[in-house]
C-alpha positions as CSV (number, residue, x, y, z in Angstrom):
1,X,-54.1,96.6,7.4
2,X,-51.0,98.3,7.5
3,X,-51.4,102.1,6.2
4,X,-49.3,105.1,6.2
5,X,-50.1,107.5,8.8
6,X,-52.9,109.9,8.1
7,X,-54.6,107.7,6.1
8,X,-58.2,108.3,5.2
9,X,-59.2,105.0,5.9
10,X,-57.4,105.5,9.8
11,X,-61.2,107.5,10.4
12,X,-63.7,105.8,8.2
13,X,-63.1,102.2,7.8
14,X,-64.4,100.0,10.2
15,X,-63.6,96.2,11.2
16,X,-61.0,94.5,13.6
17,X,-57.8,95.5,12.1
18,X,-55.7,98.7,13.7
19,X,-55.0,101.7,11.5
20,X,-51.0,101.3,12.1
21,X,-48.2,103.5,11.3
22,X,-45.2,102.4,8.8
23,X,-42.5,100.9,10.7
24,X,-44.7,98.6,12.7
25,X,-42.6,95.3,11.1
26,X,-40.1,95.4,14.1
27,X,-38.0,92.8,14.3
28,X,-39.3,89.2,15.3
29,X,-38.6,87.2,18.3
30,X,-38.1,89.2,21.3
31,X,-38.4,88.3,25.4
32,X,-41.7,87.5,26.6
33,X,-40.4,87.0,30.2
34,X,-39.1,91.0,29.2
35,X,-42.8,92.1,28.0
36,X,-44.6,90.5,30.8
37,X,-42.4,92.3,33.7
38,X,-44.4,95.1,33.9
39,X,-44.5,99.0,33.9
40,X,-42.4,99.2,36.9
41,X,-39.6,96.8,35.8
42,X,-39.7,98.3,32.8
43,X,-38.9,101.4,34.1
44,X,-36.4,100.4,36.0
45,X,-34.9,98.2,33.2
46,X,-34.2,101.7,30.7
47,X,-33.1,104.2,34.1
48,X,-30.3,101.4,34.3
49,X,-29.2,101.0,31.1
50,X,-30.4,97.3,31.0
51,X,-32.5,98.1,27.9
52,X,-33.3,100.4,26.0
53,X,-36.1,102.2,25.0
54,X,-36.2,101.2,21.4
55,X,-35.8,97.5,22.3
56,X,-39.3,97.9,24.6
57,X,-40.8,99.3,21.9
58,X,-39.5,97.1,19.1
59,X,-40.7,94.1,21.5
60,X,-44.3,95.4,21.6
61,X,-44.7,96.0,17.9
62,X,-43.4,92.6,17.3
63,X,-45.7,91.3,19.9
64,X,-49.0,92.9,18.2
65,X,-48.3,92.7,14.8
66,X,-48.0,89.0,15.4
67,X,-51.1,89.1,17.7
68,X,-53.7,91.6,17.1
69,X,-55.3,90.2,13.9
70,X,-56.4,87.9,16.6
71,X,-57.3,90.2,20.1
72,X,-58.2,93.7,18.2
73,X,-57.7,95.8,21.3
74,X,-55.5,98.6,19.4
75,X,-57.9,101.1,16.8
76,X,-54.7,102.7,16.1
77,X,-50.3,101.6,16.6
78,X,-48.2,105.0,16.1
79,X,-45.3,102.4,15.1
80,X,-43.1,105.0,13.3
81,X,-43.4,107.7,16.0
82,X,-43.1,105.5,19.3
83,X,-39.9,104.6,17.7
84,X,-38.9,108.1,17.1
85,X,-40.2,108.8,20.1
86,X,-37.6,105.8,22.0
87,X,-34.7,106.8,20.4
88,X,-35.3,110.6,22.0
89,X,-35.7,108.6,25.7
90,X,-32.5,106.9,24.9
91,X,-30.7,109.9,24.1
92,X,-32.0,111.3,27.2
93,X,-31.5,108.7,29.4
94,X,-28.0,109.1,28.5
95,X,-27.9,112.6,29.8
96,X,-29.0,111.7,33.1
97,X,-32.7,111.8,32.6
98,X,-34.0,110.0,35.7
99,X,-38.1,110.8,34.4
100,X,-40.4,108.2,36.5
101,X,-41.6,106.6,33.2
102,X,-38.8,107.5,30.6
103,X,-39.0,105.2,27.7
104,X,-41.6,103.2,28.6
105,X,-44.6,102.3,26.1
106,X,-48.2,102.5,27.5
107,X,-51.9,102.4,25.5
108,X,-54.4,104.6,25.8
109,X,-58.3,104.0,25.9
110,X,-59.7,105.8,22.8
111,X,-61.7,108.0,24.8
112,X,-58.8,110.1,25.2
113,X,-57.3,112.7,23.2
114,X,-54.1,112.1,21.8
115,X,-52.9,115.4,19.4
116,X,-52.7,114.2,16.1
117,X,-55.2,111.2,16.4
118,X,-59.4,110.9,16.4
119,X,-60.7,110.5,19.6
120,X,-63.0,107.9,17.8
121,X,-64.9,106.8,21.4
122,X,-66.1,103.4,19.6
123,X,-68.1,105.3,17.0
124,X,-67.9,106.6,13.2
125,X,-69.7,109.5,14.8
126,X,-66.5,111.4,16.3
127,X,-65.1,114.3,14.7
128,X,-61.5,115.8,13.9
129,X,-58.0,114.6,15.4
130,X,-57.3,115.9,18.7
131,X,-54.9,119.2,18.3
132,X,-53.8,118.7,21.9
133,X,-53.0,115.6,24.6
134,X,-55.9,115.3,27.4
135,X,-54.1,116.6,30.8
136,X,-53.7,112.6,31.9
137,X,-51.8,112.4,28.3
138,X,-49.6,115.3,28.9
139,X,-48.3,114.0,32.5
140,X,-47.7,110.6,30.9
141,X,-45.6,112.2,28.5
142,X,-43.9,114.0,30.9
143,X,-43.1,111.6,32.7
144,X,-41.1,110.0,29.6
145,X,-43.8,107.3,28.7
146,X,-44.1,106.4,24.9
147,X,-47.8,106.4,23.3
148,X,-47.2,102.8,21.6
149,X,-51.2,103.1,20.7
150,X,-55.3,103.9,21.3
151,X,-57.2,100.7,22.6
152,X,-60.3,100.2,21.2
153,X,-63.7,100.8,23.3
154,X,-67.3,100.2,23.1
155,X,-69.8,102.6,21.2
156,X,-69.5,105.9,23.6
157,X,-67.8,103.7,26.2
158,X,-71.5,102.9,27.5
159,X,-71.1,98.9,27.6
160,X,-69.3,96.8,29.6
161,X,-67.8,94.6,26.9
162,X,-65.9,95.8,23.9
163,X,-68.2,95.5,20.4
164,X,-69.1,97.8,18.4
165,X,-70.7,98.3,14.0
166,X,-67.6,100.5,13.2
167,X,-64.7,98.5,15.2
168,X,-65.7,95.2,15.6
169,X,-65.1,92.7,18.6
170,X,-62.2,93.3,20.9
171,X,-61.5,89.7,22.5
172,X,-59.7,88.2,25.3
173,X,-56.6,87.0,25.6
174,X,-57.3,84.0,28.2
175,X,-59.9,82.9,25.4
176,X,-60.8,84.1,21.9
177,X,-64.1,83.0,22.7
178,X,-65.0,85.5,25.6
179,X,-64.9,89.4,26.1
180,X,-62.3,91.3,27.9
181,X,-65.1,93.4,29.3
182,X,-65.7,97.4,28.5
183,X,-65.6,99.8,28.4
184,X,-61.8,100.0,28.9
185,X,-61.7,96.3,27.1
186,X,-58.7,97.0,24.5
187,X,-56.6,98.5,27.2
188,X,-56.8,95.4,29.3
189,X,-56.6,92.8,26.2
190,X,-53.7,94.9,25.2
191,X,-51.9,94.5,28.9
192,X,-53.0,91.0,29.3
193,X,-51.5,90.0,26.3
194,X,-47.9,92.2,26.8
195,X,-48.4,94.6,24.5
196,X,-48.1,97.7,26.4
197,X,-46.0,98.0,29.7
198,X,-49.8,99.3,31.0
199,X,-52.6,100.9,29.9
200,X,-54.7,104.1,30.8
201,X,-58.2,103.2,31.6
202,X,-61.3,105.2,32.4
203,X,-64.4,103.9,35.0
204,X,-67.9,105.3,35.0
205,X,-69.5,102.6,36.1
206,X,-66.8,99.8,36.6
207,X,-65.0,100.3,33.0
208,X,-61.8,99.7,34.6
209,X,-62.5,97.0,37.4
210,X,-64.1,94.9,35.2
211,X,-62.2,94.7,32.0
212,X,-59.1,93.8,34.7
213,X,-61.0,91.3,36.4
214,X,-61.6,89.7,32.7
215,X,-57.9,89.5,31.8
216,X,-56.6,89.1,35.6
217,X,-55.0,91.8,36.0
218,X,-54.6,94.5,38.6
219,X,-57.4,97.8,37.7
220,X,-57.7,100.9,39.7
221,X,-60.3,103.3,39.9
222,X,-58.6,106.2,41.9
223,X,-60.6,108.6,44.4
224,X,-63.0,110.9,42.0
225,X,-60.8,114.0,40.8
226,X,-57.6,112.3,41.4
227,X,-56.1,112.5,37.9
228,X,-58.0,115.3,35.7
229,X,-60.3,114.9,33.1
230,X,-59.0,118.0,31.5
231,X,-60.1,119.5,28.7
232,X,-63.6,117.8,30.4
233,X,-65.2,119.5,33.2
234,X,-64.6,117.0,36.0
235,X,-68.4,117.0,37.1
236,X,-70.1,117.5,33.5
237,X,-68.1,115.1,31.8
238,X,-68.2,111.1,32.0
239,X,-71.7,110.7,33.2
240,X,-72.2,113.6,35.3
241,X,-69.2,113.3,37.8
242,X,-68.7,109.5,37.9
243,X,-66.1,109.0,36.0
244,X,-62.7,108.7,36.3
245,X,-59.7,107.6,34.6
246,X,-56.7,104.7,36.0
247,X,-54.4,102.1,35.2
248,X,-55.3,98.9,34.4
249,X,-51.8,96.9,35.4
250,X,-50.0,93.9,35.5
251,X,-49.5,94.9,39.2
252,X,-50.4,97.3,42.0
253,X,-46.9,98.4,41.5
254,X,-47.4,98.8,38.8
255,X,-50.9,101.0,38.8
256,X,-49.2,102.7,41.3
257,X,-46.7,104.0,39.9
258,X,-48.4,105.0,36.5
259,X,-50.4,106.8,39.7
260,X,-47.4,108.7,40.7
261,X,-47.0,110.0,37.2
262,X,-50.8,111.0,36.9
263,X,-52.0,112.2,40.1
264,X,-53.2,115.7,40.8
265,X,-52.7,115.1,44.5
266,X,-51.7,112.7,46.9
267,X,-51.9,112.8,50.9
268,X,-47.8,111.8,51.8
269,X,-46.1,109.5,50.0
270,X,-46.2,107.7,47.0
271,X,-48.4,105.2,45.7
272,X,-45.6,103.4,44.0
273,X,-44.4,103.1,47.4
274,X,-47.2,101.9,49.0
275,X,-47.3,98.7,47.2
276,X,-43.5,98.0,49.3
277,X,-45.1,98.2,52.7
278,X,-47.2,95.7,54.4
279,X,-50.4,97.2,55.2
280,X,-51.1,97.5,58.8
281,X,-54.2,94.3,60.7
282,X,-57.3,96.0,58.7
283,X,-60.9,95.2,59.4
284,X,-62.1,94.1,55.9
285,X,-66.1,93.7,55.4
286,X,-67.4,90.9,53.1
287,X,-70.5,91.1,51.6
288,X,-72.1,89.6,48.5
289,X,-75.5,92.2,48.9
290,X,-76.6,93.3,46.0
291,X,-78.2,97.2,46.1
292,X,-82.1,97.2,46.1
293,X,-83.7,97.7,42.8
294,X,-83.8,95.9,39.5
295,X,-80.7,94.9,39.7
296,X,-81.3,93.2,42.7
297,X,-84.2,91.4,40.8
298,X,-82.1,90.6,37.8
299,X,-78.9,89.7,39.1
300,X,-77.6,86.4,40.4
301,X,-74.3,85.6,41.9
302,X,-72.3,82.7,40.1
303,X,-71.0,80.2,42.3
304,X,-67.4,79.9,41.0
305,X,-67.3,83.6,41.7
306,X,-68.3,83.7,45.2
307,X,-65.7,80.5,46.1
308,X,-63.5,83.0,44.8
309,X,-64.3,85.8,46.7
310,X,-64.1,83.8,49.7
311,X,-60.5,82.4,48.9
312,X,-59.8,85.9,49.0
313,X,-61.7,86.6,52.2
314,X,-59.8,83.4,53.7
315,X,-55.8,84.4,52.5
316,X,-56.6,87.6,53.9
317,X,-57.8,86.1,57.8
318,X,-54.5,83.5,57.2
319,X,-52.6,86.8,56.7
320,X,-53.6,88.3,59.9
321,X,-56.2,90.8,58.6
322,X,-60.0,90.7,60.5
323,X,-62.5,89.4,58.0
324,X,-66.7,89.6,59.0
325,X,-69.2,89.2,56.6
326,X,-71.1,92.7,56.8
327,X,-73.3,94.4,54.1
328,X,-73.2,97.9,53.3
329,X,-76.3,99.6,53.9
330,X,-77.2,100.7,49.9
331,X,-80.0,102.6,50.1
332,X,-81.1,104.2,47.2
333,X,-77.8,104.7,45.3
334,X,-78.6,103.2,42.5
335,X,-80.9,105.8,41.4
336,X,-78.2,108.1,41.9
337,X,-75.9,105.8,39.2
338,X,-79.3,105.3,37.0
339,X,-80.2,109.1,36.5
340,X,-76.2,109.9,35.7
341,X,-75.4,107.6,33.3
342,X,-78.5,107.1,31.3
343,X,-78.6,111.2,31.4
344,X,-75.0,111.5,30.2
345,X,-75.2,109.0,27.3
346,X,-78.0,111.4,26.1
347,X,-76.0,114.3,27.2
348,X,-73.1,112.9,25.0
349,X,-74.5,111.3,22.2
350,X,-75.5,115.0,21.6
351,X,-71.8,116.0,21.4
352,X,-70.9,114.1,19.2
353,X,-70.1,115.9,15.0
354,X,-72.5,113.2,13.6
355,X,-74.9,111.9,16.0
356,X,-77.0,110.3,13.0
357,X,-73.9,108.1,12.6
358,X,-74.1,106.1,16.3
359,X,-75.6,102.9,15.8
360,X,-79.3,102.4,16.5
361,X,-79.1,100.7,20.0
362,X,-76.6,103.5,20.8
363,X,-79.3,106.0,19.9
364,X,-82.1,104.1,21.7
365,X,-80.1,104.4,24.9
366,X,-79.7,108.1,24.5
367,X,-83.6,108.2,23.7
368,X,-84.1,106.2,27.4
369,X,-81.5,108.9,29.0
370,X,-83.4,111.9,27.5
371,X,-86.3,110.9,29.3
372,X,-84.7,111.4,32.7
373,X,-86.1,115.4,33.2
374,X,-83.2,117.3,33.9
375,X,-84.7,118.2,37.3
376,X,-84.5,114.8,38.2
377,X,-80.3,114.7,37.5
378,X,-79.9,117.7,39.5
379,X,-82.1,116.5,42.3
380,X,-79.9,113.1,42.3
381,X,-76.8,115.1,41.9
382,X,-77.6,117.3,45.1
383,X,-78.8,113.7,46.8
384,X,-75.6,112.0,45.8
385,X,-73.6,113.8,49.6
386,X,-76.4,112.1,51.9
387,X,-76.6,108.8,49.8
388,X,-72.8,108.6,50.2
389,X,-73.0,108.9,53.5
390,X,-75.3,106.3,54.0
391,X,-73.2,103.8,52.0
392,X,-70.0,104.7,53.7
393,X,-71.5,104.0,57.3
394,X,-69.7,100.5,57.1
395,X,-66.1,102.3,56.8
396,X,-66.8,104.5,60.4
397,X,-65.8,100.0,61.4
398,X,-64.4,98.7,58.5
399,X,-61.3,100.1,56.4
400,X,-61.5,97.8,53.4
401,X,-64.8,96.4,51.7
402,X,-64.4,93.3,49.9
403,X,-66.9,92.0,47.3
404,X,-67.1,90.8,43.8
405,X,-66.4,92.5,40.8
406,X,-69.2,91.0,38.5
407,X,-71.6,88.2,39.0
408,X,-70.3,85.7,36.0
409,X,-66.7,85.1,34.9
410,X,-66.8,86.6,31.4
411,X,-69.1,86.0,29.4
412,X,-68.8,85.0,25.2
413,X,-68.1,87.6,23.0
414,X,-71.1,88.6,21.1
415,X,-73.7,87.8,23.5
416,X,-76.0,91.3,22.6
417,X,-75.0,91.0,19.4
418,X,-78.2,92.8,17.6
419,X,-80.0,93.1,20.7
420,X,-82.1,96.1,21.5
421,X,-80.9,98.9,24.1
422,X,-83.6,98.3,26.8
423,X,-82.7,94.1,26.4
424,X,-78.9,95.2,26.0
425,X,-79.4,97.2,29.3
426,X,-81.7,94.5,31.2
427,X,-78.7,91.8,30.1
428,X,-75.6,93.9,31.4
429,X,-77.2,95.2,34.3
430,X,-77.5,91.5,35.4
431,X,-73.9,90.7,34.9
432,X,-72.3,93.9,35.9
433,X,-74.6,96.3,37.5
434,X,-74.0,95.2,41.0
435,X,-70.6,95.5,42.5
436,X,-69.0,98.3,41.0
437,X,-71.3,101.3,40.3
438,X,-72.3,102.6,43.6
439,X,-68.9,103.6,44.0
440,X,-68.9,105.4,41.3
441,X,-71.7,107.2,42.5
442,X,-69.4,107.7,46.0
443,X,-66.5,108.6,44.2
444,X,-64.8,106.6,46.6
445,X,-61.4,104.3,45.4
446,X,-61.9,100.8,44.3
447,X,-59.7,97.9,43.0
448,X,-60.3,94.5,41.2
449,X,-57.7,92.0,42.0
450,X,-57.0,88.9,40.4
451,X,-58.7,85.6,42.3
452,X,-57.5,82.9,40.6
453,X,-59.0,80.7,37.8
454,X,-62.7,78.6,36.7
455,X,-61.7,75.5,36.1
456,X,-62.2,76.4,32.3
457,X,-59.2,79.0,33.0
458,X,-61.3,82.0,32.9
459,X,-59.9,84.9,35.5
460,X,-61.8,85.4,38.4
461,X,-61.4,88.6,40.7
462,X,-62.6,90.1,44.1
463,X,-63.2,94.1,44.6
464,X,-61.7,95.9,47.2
465,X,-63.0,99.5,48.0
466,X,-61.6,101.6,50.8
467,X,-62.4,104.4,52.6
468,X,-62.9,108.1,50.8
469,X,-58.8,109.2,49.5
470,X,-57.6,105.7,51.1
471,X,-56.0,104.2,47.6
472,X,-52.6,103.9,49.4
473,X,-54.5,101.0,51.6
474,X,-55.8,99.3,48.8
475,X,-51.9,99.2,46.7
476,X,-50.8,98.0,49.9
477,X,-53.1,95.1,50.7
478,X,-53.1,94.4,46.9
479,X,-49.6,93.9,46.8
480,X,-49.7,91.8,49.6
481,X,-51.8,89.8,48.9
482,X,-50.2,89.2,44.8
483,X,-47.1,88.3,47.0
484,X,-49.2,84.9,48.2
485,X,-51.2,84.4,45.2
486,X,-50.1,81.7,43.0
487,X,-52.2,82.8,40.0
488,X,-50.7,86.2,40.0
489,X,-47.9,85.8,37.3
490,X,-49.7,83.6,35.2
491,X,-50.0,84.4,31.3
492,X,-52.7,83.9,29.1
493,X,-52.0,80.8,26.6
494,X,-52.1,82.6,23.6
495,X,-49.1,84.4,24.7
C-alpha cells in the first residue's frame, strides 16, 4: 500500500502494510553488506565521503519495499522526507559538518513523538499527529540522524509480542512464524532485517532486551533518566518510572554511539569509546534463579536457553573473567513491578483520545490495573529504594550479573491471539516475566547480548546487568563477547 503523505488511511486503517510516502520506489539492488554494516560504520562511511546519505536511504527504502510486506516492521515509512533530509545531510557534509550521526537513517518506535506523525502506540485509540519531536528524537536529529520511519508496537506497548488488531502481526526475520518480541518488536525486526542502521526502543519490563534477544541483536536498557522521556515526566510516565528509552543495534559500538547522541549525561568518556576498550578482569555472578511469586510458579527455563547462557559463562571464563554461580536476593521486587506495570496500564488507557477504541483485552488489563489502589502504588514507590538496595547487594561482590533474557526461544506468532486479559498476562509472565522486569524496578542498566542459535536457527540470548550508572562496563564486555562470538555477524535467511 503506497499512499501520499497525509492520507486519512494513515491513521484509520489497520492491517499489515505501513503508510508509505511517495518516493518509496528507490532503485532496486544495493549492497547487503552495506545494509548490515551498522550505525557506527554507516556514520564513518558518510563522514568520510565513501557513501552518501542518499545512497544509504535509497538502499534501506529498496529493502523495505521488498521485505516489509512479509515482516510488517514499520507503521510509517517517511520515504520522501527521508530522501530530502539525506540530500540536506550530503550538502552539509560537503561543507565540513561532522555531526555524530550525520546522514544515518534510524527507525523510531511508535510510542515516541515524531513531529507531524501520529504516535499510534499500536492502537486506533490514538490522538492527533504530534506537534513536535520528543526530546530523544530531537537529539537524534541534532546529531544529524534521519528518521526513516516509525515501527510497530503492541497496543499501549503492554505485551512482549508485537501484534494488534489495528496494525496486524510483526514477524521475526529469522523465522516468519515466530515473534520478534515486544514491545519494541518492530524496531528489532527492522534492524535485524537490515531496514535501518539502528532503532530506538523503550523498555518498561524488558521491551528492548526481549526483542533484541528474539532477533539476535544487542539491546541496551540504560540507567533510568539517562535518556530523557520528555515531553513526559520521567517518574509519572512509562509505568510510574520503570520505562527508559534505549538503542536496539547490531553491535555494542552502535549502541554506544546511539547513546552518545541521546544521553542526558554520562560519567567520563563516551559510550562508543567503551566498546573499543578491553574490560578489566570482572567478577561475574551467574544466576538462573527466578524471583519469588507467581512467576516462580509459572515459569520454566528451556534447556536450550540455559545451555546458551552457560556457553556465555564459559566464554567469559576463557577471556579471563571470574564467573561464579550466585543468585540475587530478589525479595519482593516482583510486587513493585506488578503494581507499577498494571496501574501504569490503567493510567495510560485513561489518557487515550478514544479509550473505547482500545482492544477488549487491553481494556481488561486496564480494569485489572484499576483494582490496585493508589495507596498501594504509592507504598511500592516508597519501598523502591529499599527493595533495590536488597537486590543490589549482589554488586557489593560482583561487577556483572549474567542471566537469561527469557525462559524460551522466540515463541510462535499468534500464541496469545484471541485470549483474554488474565490468560494473556499469565502466559507472558511465564515466558518473559522472570529475568528482565526486576532491573526496571531498580532502574539500573541491563543489556541483551546474542548467545547463539537453536538447532532450528532461532536466536538465543543472555542478559548482562551492571551496577547503577555503569553502562560502560556492559558495552565494553558485550563488545569483547562479540569479537569472540562466531554468531555475532550472522544474518537472517530472509535477508
